[in-house]
C-alpha positions, 0 to 999 in steps of 0.5 A, a space after each residue: 763305356 768304349 776302349 781307346 784304339 782299337 775301339 771296342 766296346 769296354 763296358 757295358 752299364 745299364 742305366 735304371 734310373 727313371 726316363 723322365 728326370 730333372 738333373 737335380 734330383 737325379 743326382 741326388 739318387 743313391 742310384 745315381 750315386 753308385 752308376 756314377 761311382 761304376 763308371 768313373 772306377 771303370 775309367 780309371 781302371 782304363 787309364 792305370 791299365 792303359 799307362 802301365 803298359 805304355 809310361 809314354 802315354 802317362 807322360 804325355 810323349 808321342 812316337 812317330 814312325 819312321 
């Protein structure tokens, strides 16, 4: 997973699901649910951390250099 600008690798996720897979079968796997939850948690934490440091991002306000 990559961070916002400046972009850095924020978190690496090893996707250890079978190589040959179909979407419906894969979504029912417990490991898929674990990976999805892990990724969602990381995205949520990054978003909360960013908006806590920069409240203007949370409100959607943009600033322009003068």
